[in-house]
N, C-alpha and C positions, 0 to 999 in steps of 0.2 A: 552731799559732796563726794563721799566715798563711793557711792553708787555711780556717779558721774565719771569719777577717775577710772573705776573698773571698766565701765563701758568704753571710755576713751582708749584705754590700753588694749581691750579686746578688739576695737575697731582698727587700731594701728597694726596689731598682729595679723588681723585678717587681711589688711591691705598689703602687708609685706608678703604674706603667703600667696596672695593672688598674683603678685608680680613675679613669682618664680614659676618656671616651667621646666620640666625634666622629660626628655625624650629617650626612648630606646632607639639606638642608631644601628643600622646594618648596611654595609657596603659589599656589593659583589662586582667583580670585574670579570666578565665572561671571556675576554680575550686570553686570559691566563687561567681560565677555570676558577677553582676555589682557592688557588694559591694566594691570591691577593685579598681574600675576604677579611673584613673588619667588622667588629660589633662591640657595643658598649653603651655608654651613657653620655649624652650631651645635655647640659643644663644651662638655663638662662636666668639671670636675676637682674632686674632693673634697679638702678640706684640713681635716681634723678633722671637726667637725660643720657645717662650712660647705662651700658649693659655689660655685666660680668658673665663670661661664658666659660664653663668648666668642661673639658673634654677628657674622657677616660675610656679609651678603646683598647681592645686586645686583637692581635692578629690571629691568623689561622695557626693553631698550635701543632697541627699535623705537619705542615710544611715549614713553619717558623720563618716565613718570608718577611713579615713585618715585625719590627720591634714594637713593643706596646707603646701606644701613643697617649700621653697624658700632658695636658697643659691648661693654663688659664689665661684668658685674654680679656681685654676691656676695650669697648668701642662705643661710639655713639649709637643710640637706638635708631635702627633703620626703619623708617615708617613708609608705607606706601608700596606700590608695585615695583619692587626693586630686587634684583639678584645681587647677592653679595656672598663672600666667602668667610667662614669661620677658620681662622688660621693663627699660627704663632706669629709674633710680631715681626720676626726677621724673614718670614717666608712670603712668597708672592701669591700663593694660592693654597687652598685647603679643602674644606667641605662646603659645597655650594648649598644655599638655601634661598628660597624665593618668598617674598611678602610675608615675613614672619609676624609683622605688626600691621594689620590693616583694620579698618572699620568696614566689615562686610555689609553693613546697612547702607553704605554709600553706593552700592551696586545693586542691580536687580538681575534675576535670571534672564539670560539672553544677552546680557551686556557684553560688548566686544571692544577691544582697543589694541592698538599697536604701540602705545606709548609706555614703554617699559624702561626703567632706569637700570643702569649697570655701573659697576665700579670702573672708573676711568683708568686706574693703574693695574687692573687685572690683566694677566698675560693673554687671556682669551677673550674675555667679555669687553675689553676696551676697544675691540674691533668695531668700527662704526658701520660696518657692512652687515651686521646682524639684522635680520628681519624677525620681529616678534609678533605673535598672535595670541592675545589673551581672550578667553571666553568663559564667562560665568555660565556653566552648562545648565544646572538645575539645583533644586533643593531635594534632599533625600534623607533617609534615615540609615545610619550605620551603627554597628555594634562594636564598642571598645570595652574590654574587660566585662563583657556580659551586660553592658548598659547600652540601651538604644538612645541615640542622640540625633537630634535634628541638625542637619549640616548643610552648608553650601558646598557644592562640588564645582571646582574650577580647573581649567586646563590652560597651561602656557606652553606654546610651541615656539621653537626658534630655529633658524638656519642661517648660514652665511656662505658666500662663495668659496670656491676652492682655488688655491694657488696664489702666487704673488704675495702680497702683504697679508693675505687673509688666512684661511684655514690650511694647515700643512699636515703632512703625513703624521699620524699618531695623535693628532689634536682633536678636541671636540668641534664638530662643525654643525651638528644638529642636536637639539635638546627637546625633551618633553617632560613637563612637570605637572603632576596631578596633585591637587591639594584639597583638603576637606577642613572647612572652618565651622566651629560651632555657631549656630545662628544667633543665639541670645547673648553670647560673650565675644564673638569674633575671634575666639582663640583657635590658633592652628592646632588641629588634633592629629593630622596625619599628612605626610607629604612623601611622594615618590619622585625623585629627581634623577632623570635618566640622561646620560650623555652618549652620543653616538659619534662615530668617526665622520670625516669630511665626506661630502657628496663626491662620487656616486656610491660610496660605501656606507651610507647612513643607516643601512639595515644592520650594521655591525655594532653591537653595544660596546661601548668603551667602559663605562661604569654606571652603577645604579645605587643611589643612596636612599634609604627609607628611614623616615622619622615617625615614630608613633608615641604620643604622649603617655606618660606614666601616671 
């Protein structure tokens, strides 16, 4: 009986640990150089059908443009091919992330779709004129912390028209998201989320967020 209880406790502890993910986060905004740089830690912990997200970031100390950003939020677990923002409760936008929870085995290399979900109250992604293009490019091996890992490499691209009720000056009108998922666990290991200005200035990078699992 004691052996069974010990095994049960170990199993529960293991499940709790496996539901937690911590990422090193770095943001660069090239339009203002490194003045707007941010970096730090973003962690996710599942609690039933909810997810508790801790954000602890520091701004560029040289320019002191940003105050340090630290908050905790709770939201429903976002499953599937969806773009959503990690943000404080009272704010309309924050740090965008794509498909944090998916079963990569539901797809195969070469798979393509334009069926991407977005937050309907988001100030930019609620625009129904967005065109999205998801592509499961290939399987490959990447190295994280000197460990070689078999991963699925996928790309999401998106764009929307300029003017009228759509993309306006200073807003994101083009995105490119590169993601790497561990094949045997479907865990998101790395993501580079880039936002560009409205067309025809989509070659101008607005901001780039990089997540790397710790």
